[in-house]
PDB file of N, H, CA, C and O in Angstrom:
ATOM      1  N   MET A   1     -12.102   9.953   8.527  1.00  0.00           N
ATOM      2  CA  MET A   1     -12.411   9.488   6.459  1.00  0.00           C
ATOM      3  C   MET A   1     -12.435   7.664   7.356  1.00  0.00           C
ATOM      4  O   MET A   1     -12.088   7.281   8.474  1.00  0.00           O
ATOM      5  N   SER A   2     -12.969   7.050   6.271  1.00  0.00           N
ATOM      6  H   SER A   2     -13.250   7.361   5.363  1.00  0.00           H
ATOM      7  CA  SER A   2     -13.452   5.427   6.598  1.00  0.00           C
ATOM      8  C   SER A   2     -12.426   4.732   5.543  1.00  0.00           C
ATOM      9  O   SER A   2     -12.039   5.509   4.671  1.00  0.00           O
ATOM     10  N   ALA A   3     -12.007   3.642   5.481  1.00  0.00           N
ATOM     11  H   ALA A   3     -12.321   3.011   6.190  1.00  0.00           H
ATOM     12  CA  ALA A   3     -11.687   2.669   5.079  1.00  0.00           C
ATOM     13  C   ALA A   3     -11.949   2.734   3.893  1.00  0.00           C
ATOM     14  O   ALA A   3     -11.237   3.084   2.951  1.00  0.00           O
ATOM     15  N   ASN A   4     -13.592   2.196   3.942  1.00  0.00           N
ATOM     16  H   ASN A   4     -14.170   1.911   4.707  1.00  0.00           H
ATOM     17  CA  ASN A   4     -14.219   2.370   2.699  1.00  0.00           C
ATOM     18  C   ASN A   4     -13.686   3.608   2.335  1.00  0.00           C
ATOM     19  O   ASN A   4     -12.609   3.664   1.741  1.00  0.00           O
ATOM     20  N   GLU A   5     -14.358   4.655   2.642  1.00  0.00           N
ATOM     21  H   GLU A   5     -15.232   4.609   3.125  1.00  0.00           H
ATOM     22  CA  GLU A   5     -13.846   5.736   1.694  1.00  0.00           C
ATOM     23  C   GLU A   5     -13.096   6.224   0.642  1.00  0.00           C
ATOM     24  O   GLU A   5     -13.385   6.689  -0.461  1.00  0.00           O
ATOM     25  N   THR A   6     -11.530   5.900   1.547  1.00  0.00           N
ATOM     26  H   THR A   6     -11.296   5.522   2.443  1.00  0.00           H
ATOM     27  CA  THR A   6     -10.139   5.988   1.418  1.00  0.00           C
ATOM     28  C   THR A   6      -9.588   5.220   0.078  1.00  0.00           C
ATOM     29  O   THR A   6      -8.811   5.619  -0.789  1.00  0.00           O
ATOM     30  N   LEU A   7     -10.252   4.013   0.222  1.00  0.00           N
ATOM     31  H   LEU A   7     -10.884   3.688   0.926  1.00  0.00           H
ATOM     32  CA  LEU A   7     -10.252   2.953  -1.005  1.00  0.00           C
ATOM     33  C   LEU A   7     -11.637   3.701  -2.189  1.00  0.00           C
ATOM     34  O   LEU A   7     -11.322   3.595  -3.375  1.00  0.00           O
ATOM     35  N   LEU A   8     -12.662   4.208  -2.000  1.00  0.00           N
ATOM     36  H   LEU A   8     -12.918   4.295  -1.037  1.00  0.00           H
ATOM     37  CA  LEU A   8     -12.979   4.304  -3.843  1.00  0.00           C
ATOM     38  C   LEU A   8     -12.440   6.166  -3.624  1.00  0.00           C
ATOM     39  O   LEU A   8     -13.008   7.024  -4.299  1.00  0.00           O
ATOM     40  N   GLU A   9     -11.676   6.428  -2.940  1.00  0.00           N
ATOM     41  H   GLU A   9     -11.214   5.731  -2.392  1.00  0.00           H
ATOM     42  CA  GLU A   9     -10.994   7.669  -3.124  1.00  0.00           C
ATOM     43  C   GLU A   9      -9.727   7.342  -4.428  1.00  0.00           C
ATOM     44  O   GLU A   9      -9.486   7.975  -5.456  1.00  0.00           O
ATOM     45  N   ALA A  10      -9.136   6.176  -3.899  1.00  0.00           N
ATOM     46  H   ALA A  10      -9.332   5.662  -3.064  1.00  0.00           H
ATOM     47  CA  ALA A  10      -7.717   5.514  -3.923  1.00  0.00           C
ATOM     48  C   ALA A  10      -8.533   5.668  -5.435  1.00  0.00           C
ATOM     49  O   ALA A  10      -8.421   6.598  -6.234  1.00  0.00           O
ATOM     50  N   MET A  11      -9.253   4.635  -5.532  1.00  0.00           N
ATOM     51  H   MET A  11      -9.344   3.879  -4.883  1.00  0.00           H
ATOM     52  CA  MET A  11      -9.771   4.459  -7.203  1.00  0.00           C
ATOM     53  C   MET A  11     -10.294   5.220  -7.776  1.00  0.00           C
ATOM     54  O   MET A  11     -10.307   4.934  -8.973  1.00  0.00           O
ATOM     55  N   ASP A  12     -11.017   6.567  -7.426  1.00  0.00           N
ATOM     56  H   ASP A  12     -11.007   6.800  -6.454  1.00  0.00           H
ATOM     57  CA  ASP A  12     -11.193   7.520  -8.042  1.00  0.00           C
ATOM     58  C   ASP A  12      -9.559   7.831  -8.571  1.00  0.00           C
ATOM     59  O   ASP A  12      -9.233   7.357  -9.659  1.00  0.00           O
ATOM     60  N   ASP A  13      -8.814   8.423  -7.987  1.00  0.00           N
ATOM     61  H   ASP A  13      -9.079   8.808  -7.103  1.00  0.00           H
ATOM     62  CA  ASP A  13      -7.719   8.444  -8.557  1.00  0.00           C
ATOM     63  C   ASP A  13      -6.895   7.729  -9.334  1.00  0.00           C
ATOM     64  O   ASP A  13      -6.128   8.284 -10.121  1.00  0.00           O
ATOM     65  N   LEU A  14      -6.942   6.841  -9.239  1.00  0.00           N
ATOM     66  H   LEU A  14      -7.565   6.391  -8.600  1.00  0.00           H
ATOM     67  CA  LEU A  14      -6.466   5.511 -10.482  1.00  0.00           C
ATOM     68  C   LEU A  14      -6.943   6.059 -11.799  1.00  0.00           C
ATOM     69  O   LEU A  14      -6.307   6.538 -12.738  1.00  0.00           O
ATOM     70  N   SER A  15      -8.740   5.787 -11.551  1.00  0.00           N
ATOM     71  H   SER A  15      -9.257   5.398 -10.788  1.00  0.00           H
ATOM     72  CA  SER A  15      -9.667   6.199 -12.934  1.00  0.00           C
ATOM     73  C   SER A  15      -8.442   7.353 -13.188  1.00  0.00           C
ATOM     74  O   SER A  15      -7.520   7.203 -13.990  1.00  0.00           O
ATOM     75  N   ARG A  16      -8.652   8.545 -12.311  1.00  0.00           N
ATOM     76  H   ARG A  16      -9.401   8.667 -11.660  1.00  0.00           H
ATOM     77  CA  ARG A  16      -8.011   9.748 -13.169  1.00  0.00           C
ATOM     78  C   ARG A  16      -6.627   9.461 -13.897  1.00  0.00           C
ATOM     79  O   ARG A  16      -6.849   9.361 -15.104  1.00  0.00           O
ATOM     80  N   VAL A  17      -5.323   9.298 -13.612  1.00  0.00           N
ATOM     81  H   VAL A  17      -5.143   9.379 -12.632  1.00  0.00           H
ATOM     82  CA  VAL A  17      -5.114   8.723 -13.944  1.00  0.00           C
ATOM     83  C   VAL A  17      -5.062   7.833 -15.278  1.00  0.00           C
ATOM     84  O   VAL A  17      -4.709   8.329 -16.348  1.00  0.00           O
ATOM     85  N   ARG A  18      -5.201   7.333 -15.230  1.00  0.00           N
ATOM     86  H   ARG A  18      -5.488   6.930 -14.361  1.00  0.00           H
ATOM     87  CA  ARG A  18      -6.121   5.870 -16.586  1.00  0.00           C
ATOM     88  C   ARG A  18      -5.965   6.923 -17.262  1.00  0.00           C
ATOM     89  O   ARG A  18      -4.841   7.207 -17.676  1.00  0.00           O
ATOM     90  N   ASP A  19      -7.301   7.912 -17.580  1.00  0.00           N
ATOM     91  H   ASP A  19      -8.214   7.682 -17.243  1.00  0.00           H
ATOM     92  CA  ASP A  19      -7.871   8.446 -18.717  1.00  0.00           C
ATOM     93  C   ASP A  19      -6.657   9.030 -18.890  1.00  0.00           C
ATOM     94  O   ASP A  19      -6.265   8.653 -19.994  1.00  0.00           O
ATOM     95  N   VAL A  20      -5.386  10.157 -18.109  1.00  0.00           N
ATOM     96  H   VAL A  20      -5.705  10.463 -17.212  1.00  0.00           H
ATOM     97  CA  VAL A  20      -4.118  11.127 -18.334  1.00  0.00           C
ATOM     98  C   VAL A  20      -3.591   9.971 -19.571  1.00  0.00           C
ATOM     99  O   VAL A  20      -3.546  10.199 -20.780  1.00  0.00           O
ATOM    100  N   LEU A  21      -3.395   9.292 -19.203  1.00  0.00           N
ATOM    101  H   LEU A  21      -3.432   9.106 -18.221  1.00  0.00           H
ATOM    102  CA  LEU A  21      -2.053   8.169 -19.608  1.00  0.00           C
ATOM    103  C   LEU A  21      -2.834   8.338 -21.443  1.00  0.00           C
ATOM    104  O   LEU A  21      -2.500   8.872 -22.501  1.00  0.00           O
ATOM    105  N   GLU A  22      -4.066   7.475 -20.900  1.00  0.00           N
ATOM    106  H   GLU A  22      -4.337   7.042 -20.041  1.00  0.00           H
ATOM    107  CA  GLU A  22      -5.192   7.196 -22.251  1.00  0.00           C
ATOM    108  C   GLU A  22      -5.325   8.584 -23.609  1.00  0.00           C
ATOM    109  O   GLU A  22      -5.536   8.646 -24.821  1.00  0.00           O
ATOM    110  N   LEU A  23      -5.060   9.480 -22.514  1.00  0.00           N
ATOM    111  H   LEU A  23      -4.888   9.430 -21.530  1.00  0.00           H
ATOM    112  CA  LEU A  23      -4.913  10.993 -23.599  1.00  0.00           C
ATOM    113  C   LEU A  23      -4.569  10.866 -23.902  1.00  0.00           C
ATOM    114  O   LEU A  23      -4.920  10.550 -25.039  1.00  0.00           O
ATOM    115  N   LEU A  24      -2.413  10.814 -23.367  1.00  0.00           N
ATOM    116  H   LEU A  24      -2.128  11.070 -22.443  1.00  0.00           H
ATOM    117  CA  LEU A  24      -1.431  11.304 -23.620  1.00  0.00           C
ATOM    118  C   LEU A  24      -1.540  10.364 -24.927  1.00  0.00           C
ATOM    119  O   LEU A  24      -1.526  10.960 -26.005  1.00  0.00           O
ATOM    120  N   SER A  25      -1.685   8.477 -24.951  1.00  0.00           N
ATOM    121  H   SER A  25      -1.697   7.993 -24.076  1.00  0.00           H
ATOM    122  CA  SER A  25      -1.210   8.273 -26.424  1.00  0.00           C
ATOM    123  C   SER A  25      -1.770   8.178 -27.473  1.00  0.00           C
ATOM    124  O   SER A  25      -1.296   7.710 -28.508  1.00  0.00           O
ATOM    125  N   MET A  26      -3.540   8.900 -27.197  1.00  0.00           N
ATOM    126  H   MET A  26      -3.926   9.280 -26.356  1.00  0.00           H
ATOM    127  CA  MET A  26      -3.876   9.247 -27.911  1.00  0.00           C
ATOM    128  C   MET A  26      -3.334  10.589 -29.026  1.00  0.00           C
ATOM    129  O   MET A  26      -3.659  10.669 -30.211  1.00  0.00           O
ATOM    130  N   THR A  27      -2.302  11.718 -28.160  1.00  0.00           N
ATOM    131  H   THR A  27      -2.038  11.652 -27.198  1.00  0.00           H
ATOM    132  CA  THR A  27      -2.103  12.577 -29.070  1.00  0.00           C
ATOM    133  C   THR A  27      -0.832  12.551 -29.082  1.00  0.00           C
ATOM    134  O   THR A  27      -0.115  13.526 -28.856  1.00  0.00           O
ATOM    135  N   THR A  28      -0.351  11.107 -29.423  1.00  0.00           N
ATOM    136  H   THR A  28      -0.933  10.315 -29.606  1.00  0.00           H
ATOM    137  CA  THR A  28       0.885  11.011 -29.010  1.00  0.00           C
ATOM    138  C   THR A  28       1.363  10.635 -31.458  1.00  0.00           C
ATOM    139  O   THR A  28       2.328  10.752 -32.213  1.00  0.00           O
ATOM    140  N   ARG A  29       0.135  10.273 -31.524  1.00  0.00           N
ATOM    141  H   ARG A  29      -0.649  10.178 -30.910  1.00  0.00           H
ATOM    142  CA  ARG A  29       0.271   9.800 -33.139  1.00  0.00           C
ATOM    143  C   ARG A  29       1.285  11.068 -33.471  1.00  0.00           C
ATOM    144  O   ARG A  29       1.897  11.123 -32.405  1.00  0.00           O
ATOM    145  N   SER A  30       1.549  11.570 -33.867  1.00  0.00           N
ATOM    146  H   SER A  30       1.052  11.526 -34.733  1.00  0.00           H
ATOM    147  CA  SER A  30       2.172  12.733 -34.754  1.00  0.00           C
ATOM    148  C   SER A  30       3.332  12.347 -34.092  1.00  0.00           C
ATOM    149  O   SER A  30       3.956  13.344 -34.457  1.00  0.00           O
ATOM    150  N   MET A  31       4.145  11.738 -33.425  1.00  0.00           N
ATOM    151  H   MET A  31       3.638  10.928 -33.129  1.00  0.00           H
ATOM    152  CA  MET A  31       5.465  11.407 -33.496  1.00  0.00           C
ATOM    153  C   MET A  31       6.635  10.378 -34.216  1.00  0.00           C
ATOM    154  O   MET A  31       5.958   9.604 -34.892  1.00  0.00           O
ATOM    155  N   PRO A  32       7.935  10.052 -34.363  1.00  0.00           N
ATOM    156  CA  PRO A  32       8.353   9.128 -34.935  1.00  0.00           C
ATOM    157  C   PRO A  32       7.830   7.921 -34.674  1.00  0.00           C
ATOM    158  O   PRO A  32       7.411   7.699 -33.537  1.00  0.00           O
ATOM    159  N   ASP A  33       7.771   7.069 -35.540  1.00  0.00           N
ATOM    160  H   ASP A  33       8.111   7.250 -36.462  1.00  0.00           H
ATOM    161  CA  ASP A  33       7.503   5.721 -34.971  1.00  0.00           C
ATOM    162  C   ASP A  33       7.912   5.132 -33.778  1.00  0.00           C
ATOM    163  O   ASP A  33       7.119   4.675 -32.954  1.00  0.00           O
ATOM    164  N   ALA A  34       9.493   5.124 -33.621  1.00  0.00           N
ATOM    165  H   ALA A  34      10.137   5.496 -34.291  1.00  0.00           H
ATOM    166  CA  ALA A  34      10.371   5.102 -32.596  1.00  0.00           C
ATOM    167  C   ALA A  34       9.999   5.354 -31.973  1.00  0.00           C
ATOM    168  O   ALA A  34       9.459   4.440 -31.351  1.00  0.00           O
ATOM    169  N   GLU A  35       9.743   7.290 -31.158  1.00  0.00           N
ATOM    170  H   GLU A  35      10.182   8.032 -31.664  1.00  0.00           H
ATOM    171  CA  GLU A  35       9.053   7.728 -30.466  1.00  0.00           C
ATOM    172  C   GLU A  35       8.320   7.077 -29.669  1.00  0.00           C
ATOM    173  O   GLU A  35       8.612   6.495 -28.625  1.00  0.00           O
ATOM    174  N   GLN A  36       7.072   7.229 -30.355  1.00  0.00           N
ATOM    175  H   GLN A  36       6.834   7.702 -31.203  1.00  0.00           H
ATOM    176  CA  GLN A  36       5.982   6.681 -30.627  1.00  0.00           C
ATOM    177  C   GLN A  36       5.707   5.084 -29.959  1.00  0.00           C
ATOM    178  O   GLN A  36       5.033   4.692 -29.006  1.00  0.00           O
ATOM    179  N   ASN A  37       6.399   4.538 -30.753  1.00  0.00           N
ATOM    180  H   ASN A  37       6.946   4.857 -31.527  1.00  0.00           H
ATOM    181  CA  ASN A  37       6.689   3.012 -30.404  1.00  0.00           C
ATOM    182  C   ASN A  37       7.098   2.936 -28.480  1.00  0.00           C
ATOM    183  O   ASN A  37       6.710   1.867 -28.009  1.00  0.00           O
ATOM    184  N   ALA A  38       7.512   3.508 -27.841  1.00  0.00           N
ATOM    185  H   ALA A  38       7.827   4.376 -28.224  1.00  0.00           H
ATOM    186  CA  ALA A  38       8.632   3.679 -26.571  1.00  0.00           C
ATOM    187  C   ALA A  38       7.193   4.064 -25.626  1.00  0.00           C
ATOM    188  O   ALA A  38       6.733   3.324 -24.755  1.00  0.00           O
ATOM    189  N   LEU A  39       6.635   5.376 -26.025  1.00  0.00           N
ATOM    190  H   LEU A  39       7.008   5.976 -26.732  1.00  0.00           H
ATOM    191  CA  LEU A  39       5.366   5.609 -25.297  1.00  0.00           C
ATOM    192  C   LEU A  39       4.522   5.029 -25.107  1.00  0.00           C
ATOM    193  O   LEU A  39       3.800   5.074 -24.112  1.00  0.00           O
ATOM    194  N   ALA A  40       4.419   4.231 -26.204  1.00  0.00           N
ATOM    195  H   ALA A  40       5.006   4.194 -27.013  1.00  0.00           H
ATOM    196  CA  ALA A  40       2.694   3.413 -26.649  1.00  0.00           C
ATOM    197  C   ALA A  40       3.554   2.613 -25.446  1.00  0.00           C
ATOM    198  O   ALA A  40       3.085   2.811 -24.325  1.00  0.00           O
ATOM    199  N   THR A  41       4.645   1.808 -25.490  1.00  0.00           N
ATOM    200  H   THR A  41       5.025   1.646 -26.401  1.00  0.00           H
ATOM    201  CA  THR A  41       4.829   0.569 -24.603  1.00  0.00           C
ATOM    202  C   THR A  41       5.265   0.822 -23.326  1.00  0.00           C
ATOM    203  O   THR A  41       5.492  -0.173 -22.639  1.00  0.00           O
ATOM    204  N   GLY A  42       5.451   1.981 -22.800  1.00  0.00           N
ATOM    205  H   GLY A  42       5.267   2.790 -23.358  1.00  0.00           H
ATOM    206  CA  GLY A  42       6.051   2.911 -21.380  1.00  0.00           C
ATOM    207  C   GLY A  42       4.095   2.612 -20.996  1.00  0.00           C
ATOM    208  O   GLY A  42       4.111   1.905 -19.989  1.00  0.00           O
ATOM    209  N   THR A  43       3.074   2.789 -21.268  1.00  0.00           N
ATOM    210  H   THR A  43       3.061   3.364 -22.086  1.00  0.00           H
ATOM    211  CA  THR A  43       1.548   3.532 -21.475  1.00  0.00           C
ATOM    212  C   THR A  43       0.583   2.247 -21.308  1.00  0.00           C
ATOM    213  O   THR A  43      -0.568   2.165 -20.879  1.00  0.00           O
ATOM    214  N   LYS A  44       1.218   1.555 -21.662  1.00  0.00           N
ATOM    215  H   LYS A  44       2.153   1.622 -22.011  1.00  0.00           H
ATOM    216  CA  LYS A  44       1.230   0.621 -22.189  1.00  0.00           C
ATOM    217  C   LYS A  44       1.004  -0.329 -20.948  1.00  0.00           C
ATOM    218  O   LYS A  44       0.002  -0.952 -20.596  1.00  0.00           O
ATOM    219  N   ILE A  45       2.160  -0.240 -20.448  1.00  0.00           N
ATOM    220  H   ILE A  45       2.974   0.266 -20.734  1.00  0.00           H
ATOM    221  CA  ILE A  45       3.371  -1.047 -19.353  1.00  0.00           C
ATOM    222  C   ILE A  45       1.638  -0.589 -17.650  1.00  0.00           C
ATOM    223  O   ILE A  45       0.788  -1.253 -17.057  1.00  0.00           O
ATOM    224  N   ALA A  46       2.011   0.582 -17.672  1.00  0.00           N
ATOM    225  H   ALA A  46       2.701   1.122 -18.154  1.00  0.00           H
ATOM    226  CA  ALA A  46       1.107   1.826 -16.655  1.00  0.00           C
ATOM    227  C   ALA A  46      -0.115   1.510 -17.141  1.00  0.00           C
ATOM    228  O   ALA A  46      -0.857   2.201 -16.444  1.00  0.00           O
ATOM    229  N   LEU A  47      -1.177   0.562 -18.317  1.00  0.00           N
ATOM    230  H   LEU A  47      -0.574   0.000 -18.883  1.00  0.00           H
ATOM    231  CA  LEU A  47      -2.625   1.040 -17.786  1.00  0.00           C
ATOM    232  C   LEU A  47      -2.359  -0.376 -16.930  1.00  0.00           C
ATOM    233  O   LEU A  47      -2.541  -0.403 -15.713  1.00  0.00           O
ATOM    234  N   ASP A  48      -1.862  -1.677 -17.764  1.00  0.00           N
ATOM    235  H   ASP A  48      -1.714  -1.655 -18.752  1.00  0.00           H
ATOM    236  CA  ASP A  48      -1.968  -2.515 -17.214  1.00  0.00           C
ATOM    237  C   ASP A  48      -1.486  -2.417 -15.398  1.00  0.00           C
ATOM    238  O   ASP A  48      -2.028  -3.194 -14.612  1.00  0.00           O
ATOM    239  N   PHE A  49      -0.501  -1.453 -14.927  1.00  0.00           N
ATOM    240  H   PHE A  49      -0.061  -0.821 -15.565  1.00  0.00           H
ATOM    241  CA  PHE A  49       0.205  -1.942 -12.912  1.00  0.00           C
ATOM    242  C   PHE A  49      -1.045  -0.700 -12.230  1.00  0.00           C
ATOM    243  O   PHE A  49      -1.010  -0.469 -11.021  1.00  0.00           O
ATOM    244  N   LEU A  50      -2.460   0.277 -13.448  1.00  0.00           N
ATOM    245  H   LEU A  50      -2.488   0.089 -14.430  1.00  0.00           H
ATOM    246  CA  LEU A  50      -3.273   0.619 -12.867  1.00  0.00           C
ATOM    247  C   LEU A  50      -4.253  -0.448 -12.619  1.00  0.00           C
ATOM    248  O   LEU A  50      -4.959  -0.689 -11.639  1.00  0.00           O
ATOM    249  N   ALA A  51      -4.098  -1.094 -13.893  1.00  0.00           N
ATOM    250  H   ALA A  51      -3.524  -0.898 -14.689  1.00  0.00           H
ATOM    251  CA  ALA A  51      -5.587  -2.235 -14.069  1.00  0.00           C
ATOM    252  C   ALA A  51      -5.468  -3.425 -12.503  1.00  0.00           C
ATOM    253  O   ALA A  51      -6.356  -3.950 -11.832  1.00  0.00           O
ATOM    254  N   LEU A  52      -4.357  -3.462 -12.431  1.00  0.00           N
ATOM    255  H   LEU A  52      -3.635  -3.035 -12.976  1.00  0.00           H
ATOM    256  CA  LEU A  52      -4.067  -4.360 -10.719  1.00  0.00           C
ATOM    257  C   LEU A  52      -4.041  -3.781 -10.051  1.00  0.00           C
ATOM    258  O   LEU A  52      -4.194  -4.241  -8.919  1.00  0.00           O
ATOM    259  N   ALA A  53      -3.819  -2.272 -10.224  1.00  0.00           N
ATOM    260  H   ALA A  53      -3.695  -1.899 -11.144  1.00  0.00           H
ATOM    261  CA  ALA A  53      -4.348  -2.347  -8.115  1.00  0.00           C
ATOM    262  C   ALA A  53      -5.804  -1.501  -8.076  1.00  0.00           C
ATOM    263  O   ALA A  53      -6.377  -1.235  -7.019  1.00  0.00           O
ATOM    264  N   GLN A  54      -6.350  -1.089  -9.529  1.00  0.00           N
ATOM    265  H   GLN A  54      -5.885  -1.305 -10.387  1.00  0.00           H
ATOM    266  CA  GLN A  54      -7.501  -1.271  -9.014  1.00  0.00           C
ATOM    267  C   GLN A  54      -7.889  -2.270  -8.689  1.00  0.00           C
ATOM    268  O   GLN A  54      -8.585  -2.220  -7.676  1.00  0.00           O
ATOM    269  N   THR A  55      -7.654  -3.833  -9.393  1.00  0.00           N
ATOM    270  H   THR A  55      -7.088  -3.873 -10.217  1.00  0.00           H
ATOM    271  CA  THR A  55      -8.544  -4.897  -9.199  1.00  0.00           C
ATOM    272  C   THR A  55      -8.226  -5.260  -7.600  1.00  0.00           C
ATOM    273  O   THR A  55      -9.193  -5.475  -6.870  1.00  0.00           O
ATOM    274  N   GLY A  56      -6.984  -5.325  -7.096  1.00  0.00           N
ATOM    275  H   GLY A  56      -6.197  -5.150  -7.688  1.00  0.00           H
ATOM    276  CA  GLY A  56      -5.982  -5.173  -5.957  1.00  0.00           C
ATOM    277  C   GLY A  56      -6.790  -4.215  -5.245  1.00  0.00           C
ATOM    278  O   GLY A  56      -6.971  -4.874  -4.222  1.00  0.00           O
ATOM    279  N   LEU A  57      -7.439  -3.074  -5.040  1.00  0.00           N
ATOM    280  H   LEU A  57      -7.292  -2.539  -5.872  1.00  0.00           H
ATOM    281  CA  LEU A  57      -8.463  -1.704  -4.537  1.00  0.00           C
ATOM    282  C   LEU A  57      -9.656  -2.639  -4.279  1.00  0.00           C
ATOM    283  O   LEU A  57      -9.760  -3.098  -3.142  1.00  0.00           O
ATOM    284  N   LYS A  58     -10.463  -2.936  -5.105  1.00  0.00           N
ATOM    285  H   LYS A  58     -10.378  -2.563  -6.029  1.00  0.00           H
ATOM    286  CA  LYS A  58     -12.366  -3.448  -5.050  1.00  0.00           C
ATOM    287  C   LYS A  58     -11.903  -4.718  -3.913  1.00  0.00           C
ATOM    288  O   LYS A  58     -12.553  -4.979  -2.901  1.00  0.00           O
ATOM    289  N   GLU A  59     -10.814  -5.327  -4.279  1.00  0.00           N
ATOM    290  H   GLU A  59     -10.286  -5.115  -5.102  1.00  0.00           H
ATOM    291  CA  GLU A  59     -10.529  -6.597  -3.270  1.00  0.00           C
ATOM    292  C   GLU A  59     -10.533  -6.903  -2.309  1.00  0.00           C
ATOM    293  O   GLU A  59     -10.863  -7.862  -1.612  1.00  0.00           O
ATOM    294  N   HIS A  60      -9.744  -5.159  -2.206  1.00  0.00           N
ATOM    295  H   HIS A  60      -9.476  -4.379  -2.772  1.00  0.00           H
ATOM    296  CA  HIS A  60      -9.315  -5.147  -0.028  1.00  0.00           C
ATOM    297  C   HIS A  60     -10.928  -4.714  -0.144  1.00  0.00           C
ATOM    298  O   HIS A  60     -11.839  -5.539  -0.217  1.00  0.00           O
ATOM    299  N   ARG A  61     -11.088  -3.406  -0.146  1.00  0.00           N
ATOM    300  H   ARG A  61     -10.348  -2.736  -0.087  1.00  0.00           H
ATOM    301  CA  ARG A  61     -12.813  -2.654  -0.511  1.00  0.00           C
ATOM    302  C   ARG A  61     -13.868  -4.484   0.536  1.00  0.00           C
ATOM    303  O   ARG A  61     -14.318  -4.800   1.637  1.00  0.00           O
ATOM    304  N   ALA A  62     -13.644  -5.186  -1.225  1.00  0.00           N
ATOM    305  H   ALA A  62     -13.279  -4.929  -2.120  1.00  0.00           H
ATOM    306  CA  ALA A  62     -14.627  -6.589  -0.892  1.00  0.00           C
ATOM    307  C   ALA A  62     -14.452  -7.142   0.735  1.00  0.00           C
ATOM    308  O   ALA A  62     -15.336  -7.212   1.588  1.00  0.00           O
ATOM    309  N   GLU A  63     -13.558  -7.367   0.810  1.00  0.00           N
ATOM    310  H   GLU A  63     -12.839  -7.310   0.117  1.00  0.00           H
ATOM    311  CA  GLU A  63     -12.873  -8.030   2.320  1.00  0.00           C
ATOM    312  C   GLU A  63     -13.203  -7.142   3.348  1.00  0.00           C
ATOM    313  O   GLU A  63     -13.786  -7.595   4.334  1.00  0.00           O
ATOM    314  N   LEU A  64     -12.875  -5.726   3.272  1.00  0.00           N
ATOM    315  H   LEU A  64     -12.402  -5.358   2.471  1.00  0.00           H
ATOM    316  CA  LEU A  64     -13.327  -4.734   4.210  1.00  0.00           C
ATOM    317  C   LEU A  64     -15.051  -4.353   4.694  1.00  0.00           C
ATOM    318  O   LEU A  64     -15.480  -3.890   5.751  1.00  0.00           O
ATOM    319  N   SER A  65     -15.823  -4.802   3.334  1.00  0.00           N
ATOM    320  H   SER A  65     -15.475  -5.178   2.475  1.00  0.00           H
ATOM    321  CA  SER A  65     -17.261  -4.884   3.622  1.00  0.00           C
ATOM    322  C   SER A  65     -17.896  -5.908   4.381  1.00  0.00           C
ATOM    323  O   SER A  65     -18.544  -5.597   5.380  1.00  0.00           O
ATOM    324  N   GLU A  66     -17.761  -7.356   3.943  1.00  0.00           N
ATOM    325  H   GLU A  66     -17.234  -7.609   3.131  1.00  0.00           H
ATOM    326  CA  GLU A  66     -17.641  -8.657   4.034  1.00  0.00           C
ATOM    327  C   GLU A  66     -17.245  -9.081   5.483  1.00  0.00           C
ATOM    328  O   GLU A  66     -17.571 -10.230   5.780  1.00  0.00           O
ATOM    329  N   LYS A  67     -16.458  -8.189   6.645  1.00  0.00           N
ATOM    330  H   LYS A  67     -16.194  -7.255   6.405  1.00  0.00           H
ATOM    331  CA  LYS A  67     -15.480  -7.307   7.422  1.00  0.00           C
ATOM    332  C   LYS A  67     -16.844  -6.883   8.333  1.00  0.00           C
ATOM    333  O   LYS A  67     -17.413  -7.312   9.337  1.00  0.00           O
ATOM    334  N   GLU A  68     -17.060  -5.502   7.123  1.00  0.00           N
ATOM    335  H   GLU A  68     -16.598  -5.154   6.307  1.00  0.00           H
ATOM    336  CA  GLU A  68     -18.423  -4.701   8.399  1.00  0.00           C
ATOM    337  C   GLU A  68     -19.957  -5.454   8.464  1.00  0.00           C
ATOM    338  O   GLU A  68     -21.023  -5.081   8.954  1.00  0.00           O
ATOM    339  N   VAL A  69     -19.551  -6.707   7.728  1.00  0.00           N
ATOM    340  H   VAL A  69     -18.685  -7.010   7.330  1.00  0.00           H
ATOM    341  CA  VAL A  69     -21.326  -7.229   8.023  1.00  0.00           C
ATOM    342  C   VAL A  69     -21.192  -8.484   8.868  1.00  0.00           C
ATOM    343  O   VAL A  69     -22.119  -9.251   9.128  1.00  0.00           O
ATOM    344  N   ASN A  70     -19.964  -8.601   9.255  1.00  0.00           N
ATOM    345  H   ASN A  70     -19.211  -7.978   9.044  1.00  0.00           H
ATOM    346  CA  ASN A  70     -20.485 -10.077  10.298  1.00  0.00           C
ATOM    347  C   ASN A  70     -19.564  -9.203  11.339  1.00  0.00           C
ATOM    348  O   ASN A  70     -19.384  -9.603  12.489  1.00  0.00           O
TER     349      ASN A  70
END
């Protein structure tokens, strides 16, 4: 598997994790406020981390593509 394919697979994996986290945040609305707030905070942190990881992977993929062209 090429580095580009590995990066694309990692980006897909991160997207699936993001989808699960978003689903989790939607299904906790019936929880008590304190628990819901704690989970929402954790979910937000996880989503922010995933967005950062996806950005890093996209940048790395662009660098690899640029090296392949040169």
